[in-house]
C-alpha positions as CSV (number, residue, x, y, z in Angstrom):
1,M,273.1,-26.2,63.8
2,I,270.0,-24.4,65.3
3,T,269.0,-21.3,63.0
4,G,266.8,-18.6,62.8
5,S,264.7,-16.8,65.5
6,I,264.6,-18.8,68.7
7,V,262.2,-16.9,71.2
8,A,263.0,-16.8,75.2
9,L,260.4,-18.3,75.9
10,V,257.7,-16.8,79.0
11,T,256.1,-18.7,82.4
12,P,253.0,-18.5,82.3
13,M,252.0,-17.7,85.7
14,H,248.2,-17.6,87.4
15,S,247.6,-14.1,89.0
16,D,249.0,-16.1,92.9
17,G,251.8,-17.0,90.9
18,S,251.6,-20.2,90.3
19,L,252.1,-22.0,87.2
20,D,250.0,-22.0,84.7
21,W,250.9,-26.1,82.6
22,E,247.9,-25.8,80.3
23,A,249.2,-22.7,79.0
24,L,253.0,-23.1,78.6
25,D,251.5,-26.1,76.8
26,G,249.5,-24.1,74.6
27,L,252.8,-21.6,73.6
28,V,254.4,-24.4,72.6
29,E,252.2,-25.2,69.9
30,F,251.7,-21.8,69.3
31,H,255.3,-21.5,68.5
32,I,255.9,-24.6,65.8
33,K,252.7,-23.1,64.1
34,H,253.9,-19.9,63.7
35,G,257.5,-21.2,62.3
36,T,259.5,-20.3,65.8
37,D,263.4,-22.2,64.8
38,A,263.7,-23.2,68.5
39,I,262.6,-22.7,72.1
40,L,263.9,-21.9,75.2
41,P,262.4,-21.9,78.5
42,V,263.5,-20.5,81.5
43,G,266.2,-18.2,80.0
44,T,266.5,-15.0,82.0
45,T,263.0,-14.0,80.2
46,G,261.2,-17.2,81.8
47,E,262.0,-16.0,85.0
48,S,264.3,-18.4,85.9
49,A,265.9,-16.2,88.9
50,T,262.1,-16.5,91.0
51,L,261.7,-19.9,90.4
52,S,262.8,-22.9,92.6
53,T,264.8,-25.5,91.7
54,E,262.1,-28.0,91.0
55,E,259.9,-26.0,88.7
56,H,262.9,-24.8,87.2
57,C,263.1,-28.9,85.8
58,A,260.0,-29.4,85.7
59,V,259.2,-26.0,83.1
60,I,262.3,-27.8,81.4
61,K,260.6,-31.5,80.9
62,R,257.6,-29.3,80.7
63,V,258.5,-28.2,76.5
64,V,260.8,-30.7,76.3
65,D,258.4,-33.1,76.3
66,K,255.2,-30.9,74.6
67,V,257.9,-30.1,71.8
68,A,258.4,-34.1,71.6
69,G,261.0,-33.2,68.8
70,R,259.3,-30.5,66.7
71,R,262.0,-27.8,67.2
72,P,265.5,-28.1,69.0
73,V,264.9,-27.2,73.2
74,I,267.6,-25.2,74.4
75,A,266.9,-25.3,78.4
76,G,268.0,-22.1,80.6
77,T,270.8,-23.2,83.3
78,G,272.3,-20.7,84.4
79,A,273.7,-19.4,88.2
80,N,275.9,-17.0,89.5
81,S,277.2,-20.9,91.4
82,T,279.5,-23.2,89.6
83,A,278.4,-25.6,91.2
84,E,274.3,-24.7,90.9
85,A,275.4,-24.0,87.3
86,I,276.7,-27.8,86.8
87,E,273.3,-29.6,88.8
88,L,270.8,-27.4,85.8
89,H,273.0,-28.7,82.7
90,Q,273.0,-31.8,84.1
91,E,269.2,-31.6,84.8
92,A,269.1,-30.4,81.2
93,K,270.3,-34.0,79.7
94,Q,268.5,-36.0,81.7
95,L,265.3,-34.4,80.4
96,G,266.4,-34.5,77.1
97,A,267.4,-30.6,76.2
98,D,269.2,-29.9,73.3
99,A,271.6,-27.5,74.6
100,G,271.7,-25.5,77.6
101,L,272.2,-21.8,77.6
102,S,274.2,-20.3,80.8
103,V,274.4,-16.9,81.6
104,T,277.6,-15.5,83.4
105,P,277.6,-15.4,87.0
106,Y,275.8,-12.0,88.5
107,Y,276.3,-10.4,91.8
108,N,279.6,-11.7,92.5
109,K,281.2,-10.6,89.2
110,P,283.9,-12.9,88.9
111,P,286.5,-10.8,86.7
112,Q,287.8,-13.3,83.2
113,R,289.4,-15.7,84.1
114,G,286.6,-16.3,86.8
115,L,284.5,-16.8,83.8
116,I,286.9,-18.9,82.1
117,K,286.8,-21.5,84.8
118,H,283.6,-21.1,85.6
119,F,282.3,-22.6,82.0
120,E,285.5,-24.4,82.1
121,A,283.9,-26.5,85.0
122,I,280.1,-26.8,83.5
123,A,282.0,-28.3,79.7
124,A,284.3,-30.5,82.1
125,A,280.9,-31.8,83.9
126,V,277.9,-32.5,81.6
127,D,277.7,-33.8,77.6
128,L,275.7,-31.8,76.8
129,P,276.6,-28.6,74.5
130,L,276.8,-25.7,76.2
131,W,276.0,-22.3,75.0
132,L,277.2,-18.7,76.3
133,Y,275.0,-15.2,77.8
134,N,276.6,-12.1,78.1
135,V,273.9,-9.8,78.7
136,P,275.9,-6.9,81.5
137,G,272.8,-4.7,81.8
138,R,271.4,-7.6,83.6
139,T,274.3,-9.2,85.6
140,G,276.6,-6.4,85.9
141,V,279.6,-8.3,84.6
142,D,280.5,-8.8,80.9
143,M,282.3,-10.8,79.5
144,L,284.9,-9.5,76.7
145,P,285.7,-11.3,72.7
146,E,289.2,-11.9,74.7
147,T,287.3,-14.5,76.9
148,V,284.8,-16.0,74.5
149,A,287.8,-16.4,71.9
150,A,289.9,-18.9,74.7
151,L,286.3,-20.5,75.5
152,A,286.0,-21.0,71.8
153,D,288.2,-24.6,71.6
154,V,286.6,-25.9,74.4
155,E,284.2,-29.0,72.8
156,Q,281.2,-29.1,74.5
157,I,281.0,-25.0,74.2
158,T,279.1,-24.8,71.1
159,A,277.7,-21.3,70.9
160,I,277.5,-17.7,72.3
161,K,274.8,-15.8,73.2
162,E,275.4,-12.0,72.5
163,A,272.5,-9.4,74.5
164,T,274.7,-6.9,74.5
165,G,273.1,-4.9,71.1
166,D,276.6,-3.5,70.6
167,I,277.1,-4.4,66.7
168,D,281.0,-3.7,66.3
169,R,281.6,-5.8,69.8
170,A,279.0,-8.2,68.5
171,R,281.4,-8.5,65.1
172,K,284.8,-8.5,67.1
173,V,282.8,-11.9,68.6
174,I,281.9,-12.9,64.7
175,E,285.6,-12.0,64.0
176,L,287.7,-14.5,66.8
177,V,284.7,-17.2,66.7
178,G,282.4,-17.5,64.3
179,D,284.7,-20.2,62.6
180,R,284.2,-22.1,66.0
181,M,280.6,-21.3,67.6
182,A,277.2,-20.0,66.9
183,V,277.0,-16.5,67.3
184,Y,273.5,-15.2,68.6
185,S,271.6,-12.1,68.9
186,G,270.3,-11.7,72.0
187,D,269.1,-8.1,71.5
188,D,265.3,-7.8,69.1
189,P,266.0,-4.3,68.0
190,T,269.7,-5.0,66.2
191,C,269.6,-8.9,65.8
192,H,269.2,-8.4,62.3
193,E,272.5,-6.4,61.9
194,L,274.6,-9.7,64.1
195,I,273.0,-11.7,61.7
196,L,273.5,-9.5,58.6
197,A,277.4,-9.3,59.9
198,G,277.9,-13.5,60.2
199,G,274.8,-14.6,63.6
200,K,273.3,-17.1,63.0
201,G,269.9,-16.4,64.2
202,N,267.9,-14.1,67.0
203,I,267.4,-14.9,70.4
204,S,264.4,-13.2,71.7
205,V,262.0,-12.3,73.2
206,T,259.7,-10.3,70.9
207,A,259.1,-13.2,69.5
208,N,256.9,-14.4,72.0
209,V,254.3,-12.3,70.8
210,A,254.7,-11.8,67.2
211,P,257.0,-15.4,65.9
212,K,256.1,-15.1,62.4
213,L,257.8,-12.6,62.0
214,M,260.9,-12.8,63.4
215,H,260.8,-15.8,61.8
216,D,260.6,-14.2,58.2
217,M,262.8,-11.3,59.6
218,C,265.8,-13.7,61.1
219,M,265.1,-15.7,57.2
220,L,265.4,-12.0,55.4
221,A,269.2,-11.5,57.3
222,L,270.6,-14.7,57.1
223,D,269.4,-14.6,53.0
224,G,272.0,-11.4,53.0
225,K,269.0,-9.5,52.2
226,A,270.2,-5.8,53.8
227,D,268.1,-3.8,52.2
228,E,264.5,-6.4,53.2
229,V,265.5,-7.1,56.8
230,R,266.8,-3.5,57.7
231,A,263.0,-2.3,56.0
232,M,260.7,-4.7,58.3
233,Q,263.3,-3.7,61.3
234,E,261.9,-0.3,60.7
235,T,258.2,-1.7,60.8
236,L,259.4,-4.2,63.9
237,A,260.8,-1.0,65.9
238,P,257.6,0.1,67.3
239,L,256.5,-3.5,69.1
240,H,260.6,-4.1,70.0
241,A,260.6,-0.7,72.1
242,G,257.2,-2.2,73.5
243,M,258.3,-5.3,75.0
244,F,261.3,-3.3,76.7
245,C,259.8,-0.2,78.5
246,E,259.6,-1.8,81.5
247,S,262.1,-5.1,82.7
248,N,262.1,-7.9,80.5
249,P,259.3,-9.0,80.9
250,V,256.7,-7.2,82.8
251,P,255.4,-5.7,79.4
252,V,255.6,-8.9,77.0
253,K,253.8,-11.0,79.5
254,W,251.3,-7.9,79.5
255,A,251.4,-8.4,75.9
256,M,250.4,-11.8,75.9
257,A,247.5,-11.7,77.7
258,R,246.5,-9.1,75.9
259,M,246.6,-11.0,72.6
260,G,244.8,-13.7,75.0
261,L,248.0,-16.0,75.0
262,M,247.9,-17.0,78.9
263,K,246.8,-15.0,82.1
264,N,249.4,-12.2,82.8
265,G,250.6,-14.0,86.1
266,I,254.2,-12.5,87.4
267,R,256.3,-13.4,90.0
268,L,257.6,-10.8,92.7
269,P,259.5,-8.9,92.4
270,L,258.4,-7.9,89.3
271,V,255.0,-6.9,88.8
272,E,252.3,-6.3,86.3
273,M,253.0,-3.3,83.5
274,D,251.7,0.0,85.0
275,V,248.6,1.2,82.9
276,R,250.4,4.4,81.6
277,Y,252.1,2.2,78.9
278,A,249.3,0.1,77.8
279,P,248.6,2.8,75.0
280,K,252.4,2.7,73.6
281,V,252.2,-1.4,74.0
282,E,248.6,-1.3,72.1
283,L,249.3,0.6,69.8
284,A,252.9,-1.7,68.3
285,M,250.9,-4.4,68.5
286,K,248.1,-3.2,66.9
287,G,249.9,-2.0,63.8
288,L,251.2,-4.9,63.3
289,E,247.4,-6.7,63.6
290,L,248.3,-8.8,66.4
291,I,245.4,-7.8,68.7
């Protein structure tokens, strides 16, 4: 079982929006050097919504090849079309990913029984561990704890990224399915509380800029060191806030460019971070000696 800090990896781009393969290779090495426990390319933070299928699969392949077995790779394989999600999940298997993270179908807003059928269909079609992803703030559909419980006995469904930020909700999910699937946080500011409640780790945006700090924080939580991890999270709070001052991944890409990790390329309809937020993000980064 994967535990600890899993980076929701950005997809580096040039100023014209084309993919920056050299920077992507560098990010993989950056995360391995600084303790990230697993790497998740082409999720929401990786701008999967604006990558073509060919680009999406090429990023998975590049990351898997560059990681070369040194860390688990969980590929983003979600789509609001079940057929497309199956196709992406199958490609992830063929390309060597260790699992696929599949978000709840966005925009078309299926009912709970539709969510069950959707994920059952993916699991039945592809022999690759399937991680559920619930982020109603981005998708417009909320996968209820009872729905997660209904899916927990499906053999290929092994984990869920619970990104509501609601710790009472997370505790209920862990109570219902924690003995059958791993529960990961998808909300950096509250991830320590989810791990202290029995979660296995955090799928993190902040880890893009502070991989060692996020790894260390997850380890404290996994060790049950509640006072220490809460004090550490208080220190990290300004950085978390900075990473979400505009829509993800706008601020984190700006911060990574400021660190010299890549260029500040992003695809429409997202645009570069508004300059009025730069002092806030810079101050948070300087406070943690990231720049």
